[in-house]
N, CA and C atoms as an extended XYZ file, in Angstrom:
261
Properties=species:S:1:pos:R:3:atomname:S:1:resname:S:1:resid:I:1 pbc="F F F"
N       -90.039      238.807      173.270 N   MET     1
C       -88.425      239.246      173.404 CA  MET     1
C       -87.492      238.406      172.628 C   MET     1
N       -87.046      238.891      171.892 N   LYS     2
C       -85.870      238.134      171.070 CA  LYS     2
C       -84.473      237.990      171.961 C   LYS     2
N       -84.122      236.738      171.445 N   TYR     3
C       -82.691      236.388      172.195 CA  TYR     3
C       -81.755      235.998      170.896 C   TYR     3
N       -80.395      236.187      171.531 N   PHE     4
C       -79.430      236.269      170.571 CA  PHE     4
C       -78.598      235.240      171.197 C   PHE     4
N       -77.871      234.354      170.363 N   VAL     5
C       -76.781      233.770      170.778 CA  VAL     5
C       -75.531      234.345      170.016 C   VAL     5
N       -74.326      234.314      170.734 N   TYR     6
C       -73.351      235.302      170.238 CA  TYR     6
C       -71.856      234.566      170.542 C   TYR     6
N       -70.692      234.807      169.588 N   ILE     7
C       -69.455      233.998      169.924 CA  ILE     7
C       -68.681      235.090      169.730 C   ILE     7
N       -67.729      235.547      170.779 N   LEU     8
C       -67.104      236.427      170.895 CA  LEU     8
C       -65.377      235.853      170.482 C   LEU     8
N       -64.581      236.782      169.977 N   LYS     9
C       -63.203      236.291      169.835 CA  LYS     9
C       -62.312      237.241      170.837 C   LYS     9
N       -61.659      236.506      171.767 N   CYS    10
C       -61.065      237.247      172.672 CA  CYS    10
C       -59.526      237.292      172.073 C   CYS    10
N       -58.965      238.140      172.945 N   ASN    11
C       -57.358      238.642      172.609 CA  ASN    11
C       -56.361      237.803      172.415 C   ASN    11
N       -56.639      236.467      173.157 N   ASP    12
C       -55.823      235.482      173.205 CA  ASP    12
C       -56.186      234.382      172.039 C   ASP    12
N       -57.331      234.766      171.225 N   ASN    13
C       -57.718      233.924      170.363 CA  ASN    13
C       -58.810      232.825      170.578 C   ASN    13
N       -59.029      232.666      171.790 N   THR    14
C       -60.332      231.709      172.257 CA  THR    14
C       -61.526      232.419      171.870 C   THR    14
N       -62.458      231.567      171.952 N   LEU    15
C       -63.868      232.065      171.561 CA  LEU    15
C       -64.739      231.722      172.950 C   LEU    15
N       -65.644      232.620      173.161 N   TYR    16
C       -66.443      232.657      174.295 CA  TYR    16
C       -67.870      232.952      173.548 C   TYR    16
N       -68.698      231.805      173.839 N   THR    17
C       -70.230      231.774      173.527 CA  THR    17
C       -71.230      232.160      174.698 C   THR    17
N       -72.121      233.118      174.433 N   GLY    18
C       -72.982      233.414      175.390 CA  GLY    18
C       -74.375      233.798      174.679 C   GLY    18
N       -75.366      234.188      175.672 N   ILE    19
C       -76.984      234.771      175.083 CA  ILE    19
C       -77.092      235.910      175.638 C   ILE    19
N       -77.883      236.754      174.809 N   THR    20
C       -78.164      238.159      175.317 CA  THR    20
C       -79.489      238.360      174.761 C   THR    20
N       -80.079      239.158      175.239 N   THR    21
C       -81.362      240.275      174.359 CA  THR    21
C       -80.913      241.511      173.814 C   THR    21
N       -79.468      241.952      174.244 N   ASN    22
C       -78.831      242.995      173.618 CA  ASN    22
C       -77.517      243.005      173.310 C   ASN    22
N       -77.070      242.509      172.184 N   ILE    23
C       -75.753      242.559      171.304 CA  ILE    23
C       -74.817      243.471      171.843 C   ILE    23
N       -75.199      244.653      171.537 N   PRO    24
C       -74.139      245.763      171.623 CA  PRO    24
C       -73.779      245.897      173.146 C   PRO    24
N       -74.891      246.161      173.994 N   ARG    25
C       -74.818      246.205      175.413 CA  ARG    25
C       -73.868      245.235      176.179 C   ARG    25
N       -74.266      243.621      175.559 N   ARG    26
C       -73.188      242.597      176.098 CA  ARG    26
C       -71.743      242.433      175.829 C   ARG    26
N       -71.613      243.150      174.582 N   VAL    27
C       -70.430      243.259      174.190 CA  VAL    27
C       -69.409      244.066      175.043 C   VAL    27
N       -70.140      245.350      175.054 N   SER    28
C       -69.886      246.414      175.938 CA  SER    28
C       -69.251      245.775      177.244 C   SER    28
N       -70.431      245.133      177.842 N   GLU    29
C       -69.968      244.684      179.174 CA  GLU    29
C       -68.738      243.732      179.406 C   GLU    29
N       -68.550      242.887      178.227 N   HIS    30
C       -67.614      241.993      178.049 CA  HIS    30
C       -66.131      242.769      178.004 C   HIS    30
N       -66.286      244.009      177.379 N   ASN    31
C       -65.250      244.891      177.232 CA  ASN    31
C       -64.618      245.713      178.525 C   ASN    31
N       -65.468      245.258      179.732 N   GLY    32
C       -65.370      246.313      180.577 CA  GLY    32
C       -66.013      247.615      181.377 C   GLY    32
N       -67.143      247.716      180.212 N   GLU    33
C       -67.998      248.807      180.623 CA  GLU    33
C       -69.009      248.101      181.598 C   GLU    33
N       -69.138      248.720      182.708 N   GLY    34
C       -69.887      248.096      183.785 CA  GLY    34
C       -69.267      247.003      184.503 C   GLY    34
N       -70.079      246.136      185.249 N   LYS    35
C       -69.490      245.049      186.222 CA  LYS    35
C       -70.081      243.915      185.791 C   LYS    35
N       -70.621      243.763      184.480 N   LEU    36
C       -71.432      242.482      184.358 CA  LEU    36
C       -70.709      241.247      183.215 C   LEU    36
N       -69.596      241.702      183.055 N   GLY    37
C       -68.767      241.181      181.904 CA  GLY    37
C       -68.612      239.581      182.512 C   GLY    37
N       -68.438      238.701      181.706 N   ALA    38
C       -68.007      237.266      182.408 CA  ALA    38
C       -66.611      237.470      182.991 C   ALA    38
N       -66.465      236.508      184.052 N   LYS    39
C       -64.974      236.413      184.409 CA  LYS    39
C       -64.176      235.602      183.359 C   LYS    39
N       -64.647      235.056      182.331 N   TYR    40
C       -63.819      234.425      181.529 CA  TYR    40
C       -62.806      235.486      180.576 C   TYR    40
N       -63.951      236.563      179.951 N   THR    41
C       -63.413      237.457      179.193 CA  THR    41
C       -62.639      238.483      179.800 C   THR    41
N       -62.802      238.963      181.222 N   LYS    42
C       -62.295      239.919      181.847 CA  LYS    42
C       -60.645      239.881      181.635 C   LYS    42
N       -59.994      238.607      181.730 N   MET    43
C       -58.595      238.645      181.296 CA  MET    43
C       -58.200      238.645      179.953 C   MET    43
N       -59.093      238.653      179.098 N   ARG    44
C       -58.884      238.258      177.606 CA  ARG    44
C       -59.311      239.257      176.762 C   ARG    44
N       -59.473      240.735      177.255 N   ARG    45
C       -60.052      241.962      176.642 CA  ARG    45
C       -58.954      242.352      175.583 C   ARG    45
N       -59.138      243.106      174.630 N   PRO    46
C       -60.824      243.258      174.065 CA  PRO    46
C       -61.228      241.944      173.449 C   PRO    46
N       -62.363      241.955      173.444 N   VAL    47
C       -62.986      240.848      172.466 CA  VAL    47
C       -63.604      241.523      171.631 C   VAL    47
N       -64.228      240.861      170.550 N   LYS    48
C       -64.703      240.987      169.334 CA  LYS    48
C       -65.813      239.904      168.874 C   LYS    48
N       -67.016      240.639      168.444 N   LEU    49
C       -68.019      240.087      168.207 CA  LEU    49
C       -67.959      239.242      166.798 C   LEU    49
N       -67.969      238.104      166.499 N   ILE    50
C       -67.570      237.163      165.404 CA  ILE    50
C       -68.923      236.469      164.947 C   ILE    50
N       -69.824      236.289      165.657 N   TYR    51
C       -71.127      235.397      165.121 CA  TYR    51
C       -72.236      236.031      166.157 C   TYR    51
N       -73.403      235.925      165.508 N   GLU    52
C       -74.656      236.090      166.349 CA  GLU    52
C       -75.636      235.441      165.604 C   GLU    52
N       -76.933      234.835      166.154 N   SER    53
C       -77.930      234.284      165.655 CA  SER    53
C       -78.948      234.471      166.428 C   SER    53
N       -80.553      234.913      165.631 N   LYS    54
C       -81.396      235.437      166.471 CA  LYS    54
C       -82.470      234.294      166.760 C   LYS    54
N       -83.039      234.212      167.939 N   HIS    55
C       -84.029      233.263      168.550 CA  HIS    55
C       -85.171      233.638      168.924 C   HIS    55
N       -86.230      232.924      168.732 N   LYS    56
C       -87.608      233.327      169.190 CA  LYS    56
C       -87.873      233.646      170.752 C   LYS    56
N       -87.022      232.691      171.463 N   ASP    57
C       -87.444      232.932      173.010 CA  ASP    57
C       -85.824      232.309      173.660 C   ASP    57
N       -86.088      232.594      175.096 N   ARG    58
C       -84.640      232.181      175.836 CA  ARG    58
C       -84.523      230.528      175.800 C   ARG    58
N       -85.456      229.905      175.724 N   SER    59
C       -85.395      228.280      175.505 CA  SER    59
C       -84.469      227.803      174.539 C   SER    59
N       -84.871      228.522      173.082 N   GLU    60
C       -84.346      228.168      171.718 CA  GLU    60
C       -83.043      228.554      172.050 C   GLU    60
N       -83.272      229.650      172.280 N   ALA    61
C       -81.358      230.203      172.449 CA  ALA    61
C       -80.530      229.532      173.474 C   ALA    61
N       -80.998      229.165      174.319 N   SER    62
C       -80.024      228.215      175.526 CA  SER    62
C       -79.914      226.932      174.794 C   SER    62
N       -80.713      226.362      173.927 N   LYS    63
C       -80.329      225.362      173.310 CA  LYS    63
C       -79.491      225.261      172.529 C   LYS    63
N       -79.401      226.347      171.580 N   GLU    64
C       -78.410      226.659      170.777 CA  GLU    64
C       -77.132      227.011      171.462 C   GLU    64
N       -77.058      227.742      172.153 N   GLU    65
C       -75.865      228.011      172.854 CA  GLU    65
C       -75.266      226.794      173.803 C   GLU    65
N       -75.811      225.881      174.136 N   ILE    66
C       -75.503      224.489      174.560 CA  ILE    66
C       -74.834      223.613      173.384 C   ILE    66
N       -75.457      223.853      172.308 N   ARG    67
C       -74.993      223.070      171.051 CA  ARG    67
C       -73.902      223.636      170.711 C   ARG    67
N       -73.528      224.781      170.751 N   ILE    68
C       -72.403      225.394      170.288 CA  ILE    68
C       -71.216      225.287      171.162 C   ILE    68
N       -71.431      225.282      172.414 N   LYS    69
C       -70.667      224.949      173.345 CA  LYS    69
C       -69.862      223.658      173.333 C   LYS    69
N       -70.765      222.805      172.837 N   LYS    70
C       -70.098      221.266      172.728 CA  LYS    70
C       -69.143      220.997      171.580 C   LYS    70
N       -69.355      222.268      170.461 N   MET    71
C       -68.431      221.926      169.322 CA  MET    71
C       -67.223      221.958      169.806 C   MET    71
N       -66.353      221.602      168.691 N   SER    72
C       -64.757      221.702      169.125 CA  SER    72
C       -64.463      223.128      168.356 C   SER    72
N       -63.286      223.687      168.797 N   LYS    73
C       -63.031      225.160      168.207 CA  LYS    73
C       -63.075      225.181      166.778 C   LYS    73
N       -62.311      224.176      165.962 N   LYS    74
C       -62.492      224.087      164.595 CA  LYS    74
C       -63.787      224.055      163.973 C   LYS    74
N       -64.707      223.436      164.698 N   GLN    75
C       -66.196      223.606      164.402 CA  GLN    75
C       -66.915      224.746      164.382 C   GLN    75
N       -66.530      225.437      165.683 N   LYS    76
C       -67.037      226.938      166.110 CA  LYS    76
C       -66.590      227.904      164.911 C   LYS    76
N       -65.199      227.756      164.542 N   GLU    77
C       -64.570      228.447      163.536 CA  GLU    77
C       -65.303      228.312      162.148 C   GLU    77
N       -65.722      226.826      161.843 N   GLU    78
C       -66.220      226.750      160.510 CA  GLU    78
C       -67.775      227.480      160.552 C   GLU    78
N       -68.434      227.445      161.675 N   LEU    79
C       -69.635      228.106      162.127 CA  LEU    79
C       -69.727      229.583      161.531 C   LEU    79
N       -68.605      230.391      162.250 N   VAL    80
C       -68.252      231.610      162.120 CA  VAL    80
C       -68.210      231.969      160.827 C   VAL    80
N       -67.556      231.288      160.017 N   SER    81
C       -67.022      231.599      158.753 CA  SER    81
C       -68.001      231.679      157.952 C   SER    81
N       -69.565      230.945      158.235 N   THR    82
C       -70.600      231.154      157.475 CA  THR    82
C       -71.279      232.755      157.688 C   THR    82
N       -70.658      233.318      158.598 N   PHE    83
C       -71.518      234.825      159.325 CA  PHE    83
C       -70.346      235.629      158.974 C   PHE    83
N       -70.986      236.748      158.490 N   THR    84
C       -70.150      238.172      158.309 CA  THR    84
C       -70.843      239.162      159.117 C   THR    84
N       -70.006      240.092      159.680 N   THR    85
C       -70.528      241.117      160.446 CA  THR    85
C       -69.820      242.298      160.335 C   THR    85
N       -70.298      243.446      160.480 N   SER    86
C       -69.454      244.679      160.359 CA  SER    86
C       -69.372      245.586      161.407 C   SER    86
N       -69.393      244.529      162.625 N   LYS    87
C       -69.122      245.224      163.845 CA  LYS    87
C       -67.773      244.857      164.125 C   LYS    87
């Protein structure tokens, strides 16, 4: 199973980082579809996907998520600037 690390831009311009096996489903959940969205994003909707990276397993994805979460906002924005998405 493939895992993805993703970064969302929230309505208040904050960034949220997470992991999932299904990006479209998870973004929908963060935007209020179903009950599984994160508490953090609930009050910051709508959210927009601005970064994703694919990983071979959960362990690798978790390590990358932790690495990104330790970054400053400026560093995260620099990382995101290297990624383009049509979503």
